[in-house]
N, CA, C and O atoms as CSV, one atom per row, in Angstrom:
chain,resi,resn,atom,element,x,y,z
A,1,MET,N,N,0.822,-1.188,0.000
A,1,MET,CA,C,0.000,0.000,0.000
A,1,MET,C,C,0.874,1.263,0.000
A,1,MET,O,O,0.564,2.240,-0.682
A,2,ARG,N,N,1.949,1.230,0.759
A,2,ARG,CA,C,2.839,2.392,0.818
A,2,ARG,C,C,3.481,2.670,-0.534
A,2,ARG,O,O,3.676,3.827,-0.907
A,3,LYS,N,N,3.807,1.615,-1.262
A,3,LYS,CA,C,4.413,1.791,-2.581
A,3,LYS,C,C,3.441,2.475,-3.532
A,3,LYS,O,O,3.842,3.326,-4.326
A,4,ILE,N,N,2.187,2.115,-3.458
A,4,ILE,CA,C,1.182,2.719,-4.330
A,4,ILE,C,C,1.030,4.204,-4.013
A,4,ILE,O,O,0.950,5.035,-4.918
A,5,VAL,N,N,0.990,4.529,-2.724
A,5,VAL,CA,C,0.863,5.921,-2.319
A,5,VAL,C,C,2.102,6.710,-2.758
A,5,VAL,O,O,1.981,7.826,-3.263
A,6,ALA,N,N,3.271,6.139,-2.570
A,6,ALA,CA,C,4.513,6.813,-2.964
A,6,ALA,C,C,4.546,7.034,-4.471
A,6,ALA,O,O,4.920,8.115,-4.926
A,7,LEU,N,N,4.165,6.035,-5.247
A,7,LEU,CA,C,4.147,6.184,-6.702
A,7,LEU,C,C,3.116,7.229,-7.129
A,7,LEU,O,O,3.348,7.990,-8.069
A,8,GLY,N,N,1.988,7.261,-6.440
A,8,GLY,CA,C,0.968,8.265,-6.746
A,8,GLY,C,C,1.469,9.671,-6.477
A,8,GLY,O,O,1.208,10.591,-7.252
A,9,MET,N,N,2.191,9.836,-5.377
A,9,MET,CA,C,2.731,11.155,-5.044
A,9,MET,C,C,3.796,11.586,-6.053
A,9,MET,O,O,3.851,12.753,-6.441
A,10,ILE,N,N,4.624,10.660,-6.469
A,10,ILE,CA,C,5.644,10.963,-7.469
A,10,ILE,C,C,4.992,11.333,-8.801
A,10,ILE,O,O,5.406,12.286,-9.461
A,11,ALA,N,N,3.980,10.578,-9.183
A,11,ALA,CA,C,3.276,10.871,-10.434
A,11,ALA,C,C,2.606,12.240,-10.375
A,11,ALA,O,O,2.617,12.976,-11.362
A,12,ALA,N,N,2.027,12.588,-9.235
A,12,ALA,CA,C,1.382,13.890,-9.087
A,12,ALA,C,C,2.413,15.013,-9.174
A,12,ALA,O,O,2.164,16.039,-9.808
A,13,ALA,N,N,3.558,14.821,-8.545
A,13,ALA,CA,C,4.612,15.839,-8.597
A,13,ALA,C,C,5.108,16.040,-10.035
A,13,ALA,O,O,5.337,17.172,-10.462
A,14,LEU,N,N,5.269,14.961,-10.764
A,14,LEU,CA,C,5.703,15.064,-12.161
A,14,LEU,C,C,4.643,15.742,-13.017
A,14,LEU,O,O,4.973,16.538,-13.896
A,15,ALA,N,N,3.383,15.438,-12.771
A,15,ALA,CA,C,2.305,16.049,-13.546
A,15,ALA,C,C,2.251,17.551,-13.312
A,15,ALA,O,O,2.052,18.322,-14.251
A,16,VAL,N,N,2.426,17.965,-12.075
A,16,VAL,CA,C,2.386,19.397,-11.758
A,16,VAL,C,C,3.565,20.116,-12.399
A,16,VAL,O,O,3.399,21.207,-12.946
A,17,SER,N,N,4.734,19.529,-12.341
A,17,SER,CA,C,5.896,20.180,-12.946
A,17,SER,C,C,5.772,20.212,-14.469
A,17,SER,O,O,6.216,21.166,-15.106
A,18,ALA,N,N,5.179,19.188,-15.046
A,18,ALA,CA,C,4.992,19.173,-16.498
A,18,ALA,C,C,4.021,20.268,-16.919
A,18,ALA,O,O,4.219,20.903,-17.956
A,19,CYS,N,N,2.977,20.498,-16.133
A,19,CYS,CA,C,2.018,21.559,-16.461
A,19,CYS,C,C,2.711,22.917,-16.455
A,19,CYS,O,O,2.457,23.745,-17.330
A,20,ASN,N,N,3.567,23.148,-15.494
A,20,ASN,CA,C,4.287,24.421,-15.442
A,20,ASN,C,C,5.201,24.567,-16.650
A,20,ASN,O,O,5.322,25.657,-17.209
A,21,THR,N,N,5.831,23.498,-17.048
A,21,THR,CA,C,6.727,23.547,-18.197
A,21,THR,C,C,5.950,23.842,-19.469
A,21,THR,O,O,6.371,24.676,-20.271
A,22,VAL,N,N,4.834,23.175,-19.664
A,22,VAL,CA,C,4.014,23.387,-20.854
A,22,VAL,C,C,3.474,24.813,-20.869
A,22,VAL,O,O,3.411,25.450,-21.920
A,23,SER,N,N,3.093,25.301,-19.717
A,23,SER,CA,C,2.597,26.674,-19.625
A,23,SER,C,C,3.686,27.665,-20.008
A,23,SER,O,O,3.428,28.633,-20.724
A,24,GLY,N,N,4.884,27.427,-19.540
A,24,GLY,CA,C,6.012,28.300,-19.880
A,24,GLY,C,C,6.321,28.279,-21.359
A,24,GLY,O,O,6.603,29.319,-21.952
A,25,ILE,N,N,6.270,27.116,-21.953
A,25,ILE,CA,C,6.521,26.998,-23.389
A,25,ILE,C,C,5.445,27.743,-24.166
A,25,ILE,O,O,5.730,28.401,-25.167
A,26,GLY,N,N,4.217,27.634,-23.701
A,26,GLY,CA,C,3.118,28.351,-24.355
A,26,GLY,C,C,3.331,29.854,-24.331
A,26,GLY,O,O,3.093,30.538,-25.326
A,27,ARG,N,N,3.779,30.366,-23.194
A,27,ARG,CA,C,4.044,31.803,-23.092
A,27,ARG,C,C,5.192,32.220,-24.005
A,27,ARG,O,O,5.144,33.287,-24.617
A,28,ASP,N,N,6.227,31.378,-24.098
A,28,ASP,CA,C,7.366,31.687,-24.970
A,28,ASP,C,C,6.946,31.720,-26.436
A,28,ASP,O,O,7.351,32.610,-27.185
A,29,VAL,N,N,6.137,30.750,-26.839
A,29,VAL,CA,C,5.670,30.696,-28.224
A,29,VAL,C,C,4.781,31.901,-28.526
A,29,VAL,O,O,4.854,32.483,-29.608
A,30,GLN,N,N,3.950,32.263,-27.567
A,30,GLN,CA,C,3.082,33.425,-27.755
A,30,GLN,C,C,3.917,34.705,-27.921
A,30,GLN,O,O,3.623,35.533,-28.783
A,31,ALA,N,N,4.946,34.858,-27.100
A,31,ALA,CA,C,5.817,36.030,-27.199
A,31,ALA,C,C,6.539,36.055,-28.546
A,31,ALA,O,O,6.691,37.117,-29.148
A,32,ALA,N,N,6.979,34.903,-29.013
A,32,ALA,CA,C,7.649,34.839,-30.310
A,32,ALA,C,C,6.678,35.205,-31.427
A,32,ALA,O,O,7.056,35.894,-32.375
A,33,GLY,N,N,5.449,34.758,-31.326
A,33,GLY,CA,C,4.432,35.106,-32.322
A,33,GLY,C,C,4.172,36.598,-32.360
A,33,GLY,O,O,4.021,37.189,-33.430
A,34,ARG,N,N,4.120,37.207,-31.174
A,34,ARG,CA,C,3.926,38.656,-31.124
A,34,ARG,C,C,5.099,39.389,-31.770
A,34,ARG,O,O,4.907,40.380,-32.475
A,35,ALA,N,N,6.306,38.900,-31.529
A,35,ALA,CA,C,7.490,39.536,-32.112
A,35,ALA,C,C,7.458,39.445,-33.633
A,35,ALA,O,O,7.787,40.419,-34.310
A,36,VAL,N,N,7.076,38.318,-34.173
A,36,VAL,CA,C,6.996,38.152,-35.627
A,36,VAL,C,C,5.924,39.072,-36.193
A,36,VAL,O,O,6.127,39.705,-37.229
A,37,THR,N,N,4.786,39.147,-35.514
A,37,THR,CA,C,3.703,40.021,-35.972
A,37,THR,C,C,4.138,41.478,-35.975
A,37,THR,O,O,3.900,42.207,-36.939
A,38,ASN,N,N,4.773,41.890,-34.896
A,38,ASN,CA,C,5.229,43.285,-34.816
A,38,ASN,C,C,6.267,43.599,-35.885
A,38,ASN,O,O,6.252,44.683,-36.469
A,39,THR,N,N,7.160,42.666,-36.142
A,39,THR,CA,C,8.193,42.869,-37.157
A,39,THR,C,C,7.572,42.972,-38.541
A,39,THR,O,O,7.959,43.824,-39.340
A,40,SER,N,N,6.614,42.107,-38.820
A,40,SER,CA,C,5.987,42.151,-40.148
A,40,SER,C,C,5.177,43.427,-40.332
A,40,SER,O,O,5.134,43.980,-41.432
A,41,GLU,N,N,4.534,43.901,-39.269
A,41,GLU,CA,C,3.791,45.151,-39.381
A,41,GLU,C,C,4.742,46.337,-39.562
A,41,GLU,O,O,4.417,47.284,-40.278
A,42,SER,N,N,5.887,46.291,-38.933
A,42,SER,CA,C,6.882,47.358,-39.099
A,42,SER,C,C,7.445,47.361,-40.522
A,42,SER,O,O,7.727,48.424,-41.074
A,43,ALA,N,N,7.608,46.178,-41.114
A,43,ALA,CA,C,8.153,46.085,-42.469
A,43,ALA,C,C,7.162,46.597,-43.502
A,43,ALA,O,O,7.569,47.069,-44.564
A,44,ARG,N,N,5.875,46.513,-43.214
A,44,ARG,CA,C,4.865,47.007,-44.143
A,44,ARG,C,C,4.903,48.513,-44.290
A,44,ARG,O,O,4.606,49.045,-45.359
A,45,ARG,N,N,5.259,49.190,-43.239
A,45,ARG,CA,C,5.213,50.678,-43.245
A,45,ARG,C,C,6.293,51.272,-44.054
A,45,ARG,O,O,6.387,52.495,-44.155
């Protein structure tokens, strides 16, 4: 029973850290998209 609880806690910790990582990547991609958009709009002028 202790092994199951320990594995569950480890899995939960990994899931939480993975969510933070995915969220960070999403923000980075969004920032890069904004930079490309701003650059293309500047080139049009």
